[in-house]
KENUSE-727047 format. One record per residue (C-alpha): residue number from 1; x, y, z negated. Coordinates in steps of 0.001 Angstrom, whole numbers, plus 524288, in hexadecimal, padded with zeros to 5 digits. Each point is the difference from the previous one (the first is absolute). Example, Ala and Ser with C-alpha at 12.3 -4.5 7.8 and 13.67 -1.06 7.14 Angstrom:
<atoms>
<atom><num>1</num><east>8300C</east><north>7EE6C</north><up>7E188</up></atom>
<atom><num>2</num><east>8055A</east><north>80D70</north><up>80294</up></atom>
</atoms>
This chain:
<atoms>
<atom><num>1</num><east>7FFD9</east><north>7FF30</north><up>7FF84</up></atom>
<atom><num>2</num><east>80601</east><north>80DEE</north><up>80474</up></atom>
<atom><num>3</num><east>80067</east><north>80B6E</north><up>7F451</up></atom>
<atom><num>4</num><east>7F719</east><north>809F9</north><up>80227</up></atom>
<atom><num>5</num><east>8033D</east><north>80DD9</north><up>7F9F4</up></atom>
<atom><num>6</num><east>7FE88</east><north>7FF8F</north><up>7F109</up></atom>
<atom><num>7</num><east>7FDF1</east><north>7F14B</north><up>7FEB1</up></atom>
<atom><num>8</num><east>8087A</east><north>7F900</north><up>7F5FF</up></atom>
<atom><num>9</num><east>8077C</east><north>7F978</north><up>80AE7</up></atom>
<atom><num>10</num><east>8056B</east><north>80FD0</north><up>80403</up></atom>
<atom><num>11</num><east>80378</east><north>8041C</north><up>7F1C9</up></atom>
<atom><num>12</num><east>806D9</east><north>7F33D</north><up>7FE1E</up></atom>
<atom><num>13</num><east>807D2</east><north>7FFBC</north><up>80C79</up></atom>
<atom><num>14</num><east>801D6</east><north>8101B</north><up>7FC12</up></atom>
<atom><num>15</num><east>8033E</east><north>7FCBF</north><up>7F252</up></atom>
<atom><num>16</num><east>80B25</east><north>7F4E6</north><up>80276</up></atom>
<atom><num>17</num><east>805BF</east><north>80A74</north><up>80B08</up></atom>
<atom><num>18</num><east>801C5</east><north>80AB7</north><up>7F5B8</up></atom>
<atom><num>19</num><east>805D5</east><north>7F564</north><up>7F4A1</up></atom>
<atom><num>20</num><east>808ED</east><north>7FB0C</north><up>80B8B</up></atom>
<atom><num>21</num><east>80509</east><north>80D06</north><up>802D0</up></atom>
<atom><num>22</num><east>801D0</east><north>8033F</north><up>7F17E</up></atom>
<atom><num>23</num><east>80908</east><north>7F525</north><up>7FEF4</up></atom>
<atom><num>24</num><east>806DA</east><north>80239</north><up>80CE8</up></atom>
<atom><num>25</num><east>80265</east><north>80F67</north><up>7F867</up></atom>
<atom><num>26</num><east>8047C</east><north>7F9EC</north><up>7F435</up></atom>
<atom><num>27</num><east>80A55</east><north>7F73E</north><up>8069C</up></atom>
<atom><num>28</num><east>805F0</east><north>80CC2</north><up>8051F</up></atom>
<atom><num>29</num><east>80014</east><north>808CE</north><up>7F4AB</up></atom>
<atom><num>30</num><east>8039C</east><north>7F3ED</north><up>7F66F</up></atom>
<atom><num>31</num><east>80C40</east><north>7FC39</north><up>80A1F</up></atom>
<atom><num>32</num><east>80342</east><north>80EC8</north><up>80173</up></atom>
<atom><num>33</num><east>7FE5C</east><north>80749</north><up>7F15B</up></atom>
<atom><num>34</num><east>7FFC4</east><north>7F2AA</north><up>7F65B</up></atom>
<atom><num>35</num><east>7F60B</east><north>7FB67</north><up>7F9C7</up></atom>
<atom><num>36</num><east>8010A</east><north>8062B</north><up>7F35F</up></atom>
<atom><num>37</num><east>800D6</east><north>80CAE</north><up>8069C</up></atom>
<atom><num>38</num><east>7F541</east><north>7FFA8</north><up>809CE</up></atom>
<atom><num>39</num><east>7F2C5</east><north>80329</north><up>7FCFD</up></atom>
<atom><num>40</num><east>7F1C5</east><north>7FE07</north><up>80432</up></atom>
<atom><num>41</num><east>7FFCB</east><north>810B7</north><up>805E5</up></atom>
<atom><num>42</num><east>80B50</east><north>7F9BD</north><up>8085B</up></atom>
<atom><num>43</num><east>7FB5B</east><north>7F486</north><up>8058A</up></atom>
<atom><num>44</num><east>7F199</east><north>80573</north><up>8023E</up></atom>
<atom><num>45</num><east>80656</east><north>80C80</north><up>8099D</up></atom>
<atom><num>46</num><east>8091C</east><north>7F462</north><up>80683</up></atom>
<atom><num>47</num><east>7F44B</east><north>7F8C8</north><up>800E8</up></atom>
<atom><num>48</num><east>7F58C</east><north>80C00</north><up>80326</up></atom>
<atom><num>49</num><east>7F592</east><north>7FE3A</north><up>7F6DC</up></atom>
<atom><num>50</num><east>7FCCD</east><north>80363</north><up>7F4C7</up></atom>
<atom><num>51</num><east>80160</east><north>7FC73</north><up>7F010</up></atom>
<atom><num>52</num><east>7F239</east><north>7FCB8</north><up>800D4</up></atom>
<atom><num>53</num><east>8034A</east><north>7F6EE</north><up>80A8C</up></atom>
<atom><num>54</num><east>80A1D</east><north>7F8E3</north><up>7F96C</up></atom>
<atom><num>55</num><east>7F98F</east><north>7FDBC</north><up>7F402</up></atom>
<atom><num>56</num><east>7F37A</east><north>7FA2C</north><up>8069B</up></atom>
<atom><num>57</num><east>809DB</east><north>7F6EB</north><up>80389</up></atom>
<atom><num>58</num><east>80B80</east><north>7FE65</north><up>7F56F</up></atom>
<atom><num>59</num><east>7FDD1</east><north>80235</north><up>7F2FC</up></atom>
<atom><num>60</num><east>80EA9</east><north>802FD</north><up>7FFE6</up></atom>
<atom><num>61</num><east>80F85</east><north>801E3</north><up>805D7</up></atom>
<atom><num>62</num><east>8020F</east><north>7F248</north><up>7F8DB</up></atom>
<atom><num>63</num><east>7F39F</east><north>7F99E</north><up>80548</up></atom>
<atom><num>64</num><east>802EC</east><north>8060B</north><up>80EB3</up></atom>
<atom><num>65</num><east>80E22</east><north>7F841</north><up>7FE64</up></atom>
<atom><num>66</num><east>7FA63</east><north>7F36D</north><up>7FB9E</up></atom>
<atom><num>67</num><east>7F790</east><north>80062</north><up>80BBF</up></atom>
<atom><num>68</num><east>80A33</east><north>803EE</north><up>8087F</up></atom>
<atom><num>69</num><east>80920</east><north>7F5C2</north><up>7FADA</up></atom>
<atom><num>70</num><east>7F5AC</east><north>7F4FA</north><up>80258</up></atom>
<atom><num>71</num><east>7FD41</east><north>804C3</north><up>80BCE</up></atom>
<atom><num>72</num><east>80E95</east><north>7FDD9</north><up>80599</up></atom>
<atom><num>73</num><east>8013A</east><north>7F13A</north><up>7F80F</up></atom>
<atom><num>74</num><east>7F3BE</east><north>7FCDB</north><up>80535</up></atom>
<atom><num>75</num><east>8062D</east><north>80537</north><up>81054</up></atom>
<atom><num>76</num><east>80CAE</east><north>7F897</north><up>7FAF6</up></atom>
<atom><num>77</num><east>7FAA1</east><north>7F3BC</north><up>7FD0F</up></atom>
<atom><num>78</num><east>7F8D0</east><north>800C7</north><up>80C81</up></atom>
<atom><num>79</num><east>80D12</east><north>800FF</north><up>80721</up></atom>
<atom><num>80</num><east>8074C</east><north>7F69C</north><up>7F7AC</up></atom>
<atom><num>81</num><east>7F587</east><north>7F4CB</north><up>801C4</up></atom>
<atom><num>82</num><east>80111</east><north>802D1</north><up>80F50</up></atom>
<atom><num>83</num><east>80C29</east><north>7FFC9</north><up>802CD</up></atom>
<atom><num>84</num><east>802F7</east><north>7F348</north><up>7F85F</up></atom>
<atom><num>85</num><east>7F3A5</east><north>7F79A</north><up>807A9</up></atom>
<atom><num>86</num><east>806E2</east><north>80440</north><up>80B74</up></atom>
<atom><num>87</num><east>80C11</east><north>7F99A</north><up>7FBAA</up></atom>
<atom><num>88</num><east>7FBED</east><north>7F1C5</north><up>8062D</up></atom>
<atom><num>89</num><east>80B1E</east><north>7F582</north><up>7F873</up></atom>
<atom><num>90</num><east>809C6</east><north>80CAF</north><up>7FEA3</up></atom>
<atom><num>91</num><east>80A9F</east><north>7FA1F</north><up>7F799</up></atom>
<atom><num>92</num><east>80254</east><north>8084A</north><up>7F2B9</up></atom>
<atom><num>93</num><east>808A8</east><north>80B29</north><up>805EC</up></atom>
<atom><num>94</num><east>7F5B1</east><north>8046E</north><up>8085C</up></atom>
<atom><num>95</num><east>7F751</east><north>7FFD7</north><up>7F63B</up></atom>
<atom><num>96</num><east>80741</east><north>80879</north><up>7F79F</up></atom>
<atom><num>97</num><east>8030C</east><north>809F0</north><up>808D0</up></atom>
<atom><num>98</num><east>7F106</east><north>7FF37</north><up>804B9</up></atom>
<atom><num>99</num><east>7FC21</east><north>80361</north><up>7F1F3</up></atom>
<atom><num>100</num><east>80AFD</east><north>80AAC</north><up>7FFB8</up></atom>
<atom><num>101</num><east>7FA22</east><north>805D0</north><up>80B0A</up></atom>
<atom><num>102</num><east>7F208</east><north>800CB</north><up>7FC18</up></atom>
<atom><num>103</num><east>8029E</east><north>8069C</north><up>7F411</up></atom>
<atom><num>104</num><east>80888</east><north>80AC7</north><up>80432</up></atom>
<atom><num>105</num><east>805FF</east><north>8087A</north><up>7F7E8</up></atom>
<atom><num>106</num><east>7FA02</east><north>80FCF</north><up>80087</up></atom>
<atom><num>107</num><east>80B4C</east><north>80758</north><up>7F7FF</up></atom>
<atom><num>108</num><east>7F36F</east><north>80C40</north><up>7FDB0</up></atom>
<atom><num>109</num><east>7F61F</east><north>7F4D8</north><up>7FACE</up></atom>
<atom><num>110</num><east>80BD2</east><north>7FAB3</north><up>7F6EC</up></atom>
<atom><num>111</num><east>80274</east><north>80F5B</north><up>7F988</up></atom>
<atom><num>112</num><east>7EF6E</east><north>7FDAE</north><up>7FF92</up></atom>
<atom><num>113</num><east>8005E</east><north>7F3B8</north><up>7F97C</up></atom>
<atom><num>114</num><east>80B11</east><north>802DF</north><up>7F5E1</up></atom>
<atom><num>115</num><east>7FB80</east><north>80C27</north><up>7FB25</up></atom>
<atom><num>116</num><east>7F169</east><north>7FB9D</north><up>7FDC4</up></atom>
<atom><num>117</num><east>806C5</east><north>7F48A</north><up>7F967</up></atom>
<atom><num>118</num><east>80542</east><north>807D0</north><up>7F8D8</up></atom>
<atom><num>119</num><east>7F3D6</east><north>808F8</north><up>7FBBE</up></atom>
<atom><num>120</num><east>7F9D5</east><north>7F185</north><up>7FCB1</up></atom>
<atom><num>121</num><east>8095D</east><north>7FC26</north><up>7F74B</up></atom>
<atom><num>122</num><east>7FC55</east><north>80BD3</north><up>7F64C</up></atom>
<atom><num>123</num><east>7F1FD</east><north>7FD5A</north><up>8019A</up></atom>
<atom><num>124</num><east>7FCD1</east><north>7F4DB</north><up>7F9D9</up></atom>
<atom><num>125</num><east>7EFFB</east><north>7FE71</north><up>805D0</up></atom>
<atom><num>126</num><east>80750</east><north>801F8</north><up>80EA7</up></atom>
<atom><num>127</num><east>80C57</east><north>7F57F</north><up>7FCE3</up></atom>
<atom><num>128</num><east>7F2CC</east><north>7F62C</north><up>7FEED</up></atom>
<atom><num>129</num><east>7FB7F</east><north>803CF</north><up>80B02</up></atom>
<atom><num>130</num><east>80C28</east><north>7FCFD</north><up>80AAB</up></atom>
<atom><num>131</num><east>80522</east><north>7F452</north><up>7F7F3</up></atom>
<atom><num>132</num><east>7F08C</east><north>7FA37</north><up>80441</up></atom>
<atom><num>133</num><east>801B4</east><north>80614</north><up>80DC1</up></atom>
<atom><num>134</num><east>80E4F</east><north>7FA90</north><up>80126</up></atom>
<atom><num>135</num><east>7FB76</east><north>7F35A</north><up>7FA7A</up></atom>
<atom><num>136</num><east>7F514</east><north>7FE12</north><up>80936</up></atom>
<atom><num>137</num><east>80991</east><north>80496</north><up>80B58</up></atom>
<atom><num>138</num><east>808CE</east><north>7F606</north><up>7FB32</up></atom>
<atom><num>139</num><east>7F574</east><north>7F6DF</north><up>8011E</up></atom>
<atom><num>140</num><east>7FCDF</east><north>801CF</north><up>80C8A</up></atom>
<atom><num>141</num><east>80CB3</east><north>8005D</north><up>806B5</up></atom>
<atom><num>142</num><east>804ED</east><north>7F2E1</north><up>7F8E3</up></atom>
<atom><num>143</num><east>7F62D</east><north>7F635</north><up>8083E</up></atom>
<atom><num>144</num><east>805FB</east><north>80632</north><up>80D08</up></atom>
<atom><num>145</num><east>80BD5</east><north>7FBE8</north><up>7FADF</up></atom>
<atom><num>146</num><east>7FD17</east><north>7F317</north><up>7FAB3</up></atom>
<atom><num>147</num><east>7FA8E</east><north>7FD07</north><up>80D1A</up></atom>
<atom><num>148</num><east>80AE8</east><north>80513</north><up>80877</up></atom>
<atom><num>149</num><east>809CC</east><north>7F52D</north><up>7F735</up></atom>
<atom><num>150</num><east>7F616</east><north>7F59D</north><up>7FFF4</up></atom>
<atom><num>151</num><east>80121</east><north>80104</north><up>80FC7</up></atom>
<atom><num>152</num><east>80F25</east><north>7FF55</north><up>7FED3</up></atom>
<atom><num>153</num><east>7FE64</east><north>7F30D</north><up>7F787</up></atom>
<atom><num>154</num><east>8013E</east><north>80809</north><up>7F288</up></atom>
<atom><num>155</num><east>7F5D8</east><north>7FFC9</north><up>7F4C8</up></atom>
<atom><num>156</num><east>801FF</east><north>8093E</north><up>7F351</up></atom>
<atom><num>157</num><east>7FE48</east><north>7FA9D</north><up>7F29B</up></atom>
<atom><num>158</num><east>80013</east><north>80D13</north><up>7F8F8</up></atom>
<atom><num>159</num><east>7F7B3</east><north>80B06</north><up>8098C</up></atom>
<atom><num>160</num><east>7FE4D</east><north>808C9</north><up>7F66D</up></atom>
<atom><num>161</num><east>80ED6</east><north>7FEFF</north><up>7FD18</up></atom>
<atom><num>162</num><east>80342</east><north>802BC</north><up>80DC7</up></atom>
<atom><num>163</num><east>7F658</east><north>80A74</north><up>80198</up></atom>
<atom><num>164</num><east>808A1</east><north>807F0</north><up>7F4F7</up></atom>
<atom><num>165</num><east>80C8D</east><north>7FDAD</north><up>80790</up></atom>
<atom><num>166</num><east>7FBB0</east><north>804AE</north><up>80CFC</up></atom>
<atom><num>167</num><east>7FA8B</east><north>80C4B</north><up>7F92A</up></atom>
<atom><num>168</num><east>80C36</east><north>8020D</north><up>7F843</up></atom>
<atom><num>169</num><east>807FF</east><north>7FBCB</north><up>80A3F</up></atom>
<atom><num>170</num><east>7F796</east><north>80949</north><up>809FA</up></atom>
<atom><num>171</num><east>80081</east><north>80CEE</north><up>7F723</up></atom>
<atom><num>172</num><east>80EB4</east><north>7FE29</north><up>7FBAF</up></atom>
<atom><num>173</num><east>8053A</east><north>7FDF6</north><up>80FEB</up></atom>
<atom><num>174</num><east>7F7F6</east><north>80AD1</north><up>802F6</up></atom>
<atom><num>175</num><east>8082B</east><north>80BD3</north><up>7F8BA</up></atom>
<atom><num>176</num><east>80BBC</east><north>7F859</north><up>8064E</up></atom>
<atom><num>177</num><east>7FAE9</east><north>800F3</north><up>80C8C</up></atom>
<atom><num>178</num><east>7F9C3</east><north>80E42</north><up>7FFCD</up></atom>
<atom><num>179</num><east>80D51</east><north>8051E</north><up>7F95A</up></atom>
<atom><num>180</num><east>80768</east><north>7F9A5</north><up>80C7B</up></atom>
<atom><num>181</num><east>7F6FE</east><north>7FEB2</north><up>80B05</up></atom>
<atom><num>182</num><east>80BF5</east><north>80023</north><up>809EF</up></atom>
<atom><num>183</num><east>805DD</east><north>7F51B</north><up>7FA6A</up></atom>
<atom><num>184</num><east>7FD63</east><north>7F379</north><up>8046A</up></atom>
<atom><num>185</num><east>8065C</east><north>7F946</north><up>7F619</up></atom>
<atom><num>186</num><east>7F70D</east><north>8035B</north><up>7F6EC</up></atom>
<atom><num>187</num><east>7F346</east><north>7FCD3</north><up>80832</up></atom>
<atom><num>188</num><east>8070B</east><north>7F11C</north><up>80261</up></atom>
<atom><num>189</num><east>80134</east><north>800D2</north><up>7F0A4</up></atom>
<atom><num>190</num><east>7F332</east><north>80090</north><up>7FDA4</up></atom>
<atom><num>191</num><east>7FBE7</east><north>7F6AC</north><up>80AE7</up></atom>
<atom><num>192</num><east>808EE</east><north>7F5E3</north><up>7F97D</up></atom>
<atom><num>193</num><east>7FA6B</east><north>801E4</north><up>7F225</up></atom>
<atom><num>194</num><east>7F198</east><north>7FE42</north><up>80379</up></atom>
<atom><num>195</num><east>8044B</east><north>7F325</north><up>80615</up></atom>
<atom><num>196</num><east>80788</east><north>7FB7B</north><up>7F545</up></atom>
<atom><num>197</num><east>7F3F1</east><north>804AD</north><up>7F893</up></atom>
<atom><num>198</num><east>7F69B</east><north>7F6DE</north><up>8079E</up></atom>
<atom><num>199</num><east>8093A</east><north>7F3D7</north><up>7FEC8</up></atom>
<atom><num>200</num><east>8013E</east><north>801C6</north><up>7F03D</up></atom>
<atom><num>201</num><east>7F35D</east><north>80155</north><up>7FD9B</up></atom>
<atom><num>202</num><east>7FABD</east><north>7F4AF</north><up>809A7</up></atom>
<atom><num>203</num><east>80473</east><north>7F13E</north><up>802BC</up></atom>
<atom><num>204</num><east>7FE2D</east><north>7F7C1</north><up>80BA9</up></atom>
<atom><num>205</num><east>7F28C</east><north>7F9A8</north><up>80238</up></atom>
<atom><num>206</num><east>800F0</east><north>7F326</north><up>7FBCC</up></atom>
<atom><num>207</num><east>7FD30</east><north>7F5DB</north><up>80B96</up></atom>
<atom><num>208</num><east>7F762</east><north>7F2E4</north><up>7FE96</up></atom>
</atoms>
């Protein structure tokens, strides 16, 4: 059915467009100003909206950031699934390369998340929210890796431990790569470390 002017469908679409413009504007403002120095007014000015439009979609900059984080996490998960699903009978090295390529490092986004993490550590309620969301993302990503390892003839005895290890490797090596973006050795070590973690937290599947 086609939406008519003033219909609920039209309002919903307009609201979704407004929300997306606010998210896009916030990403730019956070990257330029830093999360702690950004204001609702700056986001509204960048998006071309009033404070009323902002508060009809988000209660605070914290809520806006969490929505932005969820959006980017969902996109990353989709890209990761697509990359690994298209590998066929690829070897472990190709699997790791595909996974790394599907989760590219974005310096601006890293700065934003690092600043917001520091903010969350000072805010107990927000810390709990972030912890829950990070757990949900890990639980969504893990089956992708477990399935890929299974195709390679390996099983994962402790999936939670693998998830924690992958997050630790990703976050730790992200800093190294962003600090030395032109150094191929740093990127090669990142890939090797991912490979070592996948091997360490999985075992060859027993054949009958």
